[in-house]
C-alpha distance (Angstrom), angle and dihedral (degrees) to the residues before:
residue distance angle dihedral
M1 . . .
I2 3.80 . .
G3 3.88 88.0 .
W4 3.80 89.6 59.0
L5 3.74 92.8 46.5
I6 3.84 91.2 51.9
A7 3.85 90.1 47.2
L8 3.81 90.5 50.2
V9 3.85 92.4 50.8
V10 3.82 91.3 48.0
V11 3.80 92.3 48.8
A12 3.84 90.6 48.2
A13 3.79 91.0 49.1
L14 3.79 91.9 50.5
A15 3.75 91.5 47.3
I16 3.82 91.6 53.0
A17 3.76 92.0 46.0
G18 3.80 91.3 49.8
W19 3.76 92.7 48.3
K20 3.83 91.6 49.3
G21 3.80 90.0 48.0
W22 3.75 91.5 50.8
R23 3.78 92.3 51.0
Y24 3.93 89.1 50.2
I25 3.80 90.5 53.9
E26 3.78 94.6 41.5
R27 3.86 92.5 55.9
E28 3.78 91.1 53.0
H29 3.87 92.1 46.5
K30 3.82 90.2 50.3
E31 3.80 90.1 52.8
A32 3.81 93.3 47.8
R33 3.77 92.2 46.6
S34 3.80 91.6 55.7
L35 3.80 98.3 46.0
P36 3.90 105.5 140.5
L37 3.80 116.7 -131.8
D38 3.75 103.6 -157.7
A39 3.81 117.0 -145.6
V40 3.82 103.6 -94.0
D41 3.75 107.3 -162.5
F42 3.77 100.6 -129.5
S43 3.82 91.0 -171.3
K44 3.84 91.0 65.1
L45 3.76 100.8 49.7
K46 3.84 118.3 133.7
D47 3.81 120.2 -138.0
G48 3.73 115.4 -101.7
T49 3.81 144.4 85.9
Y50 3.79 115.6 -78.2
T51 3.74 131.4 -170.3
G52 3.84 119.3 -146.1
E53 3.82 131.1 177.7
Y54 3.71 138.6 -175.3
E55 3.67 116.0 -149.6
G56 3.80 93.3 -140.3
G57 3.75 101.8 -110.9
M58 3.75 131.3 -103.3
Y59 3.81 97.2 -18.0
K60 3.86 98.9 22.9
W61 3.79 91.3 -119.8
R62 3.81 95.9 135.6
A63 3.85 100.5 36.6
N64 3.79 111.0 149.0
S65 3.77 143.1 152.6
V66 3.77 133.6 -150.2
R67 3.75 140.1 -172.8
V68 3.86 114.0 -136.7
T69 3.79 122.6 -165.3
V70 3.72 120.7 -153.4
S71 3.80 118.0 -166.1
G72 3.76 127.6 168.0
G73 3.82 88.3 4.8
K74 3.84 90.2 -61.9
V75 3.80 133.1 104.0
T76 3.76 103.4 -110.2
Q77 3.81 104.0 168.2
I78 3.79 139.3 19.9
E79 3.74 114.5 -167.2
P80 3.83 122.6 -172.2
L81 3.80 112.5 -133.1
S82 3.82 104.7 176.4
G83 3.72 144.2 -9.4
I84 3.79 97.6 27.4
E85 3.82 113.9 147.6
D86 3.77 99.2 -155.5
Q87 3.71 108.4 161.2
G88 3.73 93.9 -154.0
D89 3.81 91.2 -94.2
G90 3.85 93.4 103.6
K91 3.84 94.6 -124.2
T92 3.76 91.3 129.6
Q93 3.80 92.5 54.7
M94 3.79 88.5 45.7
L95 3.82 88.3 58.7
Y96 3.78 90.4 51.0
D97 3.80 90.2 46.8
R98 3.83 90.1 53.4
V99 3.83 89.3 53.7
I100 3.84 90.8 49.9
Q101 3.75 93.2 46.2
A102 3.79 95.6 46.5
Q103 3.78 95.7 35.0
S104 3.77 86.3 -139.4
L105 3.79 140.0 92.0
Q106 3.77 90.5 -132.4
V107 3.78 96.7 93.2
D108 3.76 135.5 131.3
T109 3.75 108.6 -85.0
I110 3.80 130.2 -138.2
S111 3.77 110.8 -68.9
G112 3.76 110.2 -116.0
A113 3.85 91.4 10.3
T114 3.79 103.5 68.3
L115 3.77 95.6 135.8
T116 3.79 93.4 49.8
A117 3.86 91.3 44.3
N118 3.80 89.3 52.0
A119 3.77 89.4 53.5
Y120 3.82 91.6 51.7
L121 3.77 90.7 48.2
Q122 3.82 90.2 51.3
A123 3.81 90.1 56.9
V124 3.83 89.7 49.9
E125 3.76 90.7 49.3
N126 3.91 91.3 49.8
A127 3.88 87.0 54.2
L128 3.80 93.5 48.3
L129 3.80 94.9 47.5
Q130 3.84 85.4 66.9
A131 3.82 89.4 55.0
E132 3.77 97.5 54.5
């Protein structure tokens, strides 16, 4: 009988811990999903090299920084500096290439990593706001 009681207490404690952990993660996901990307006017960018960072949100999980080069009034290079979670599959660079090709932040994000891609785009935006 005491064994069942101990097991019940352990299961209840694990359930509560799991629920609290899920709430913790869900708050961060909600924030990352709602990241605003302001309309950077790509036609008014001044030439130069600009550094932008995103602090990573509520729990700093997606903190990153980038260096953006503008030449001839166009974004020509986006270089990750820190916090980039590229798994070696090149998807992060593909995201940056889409921004360069479209000359816009309104691009398709990385499938299965939308929240992380939004954080990377936020750092790019913060760099480009300096170039306007």
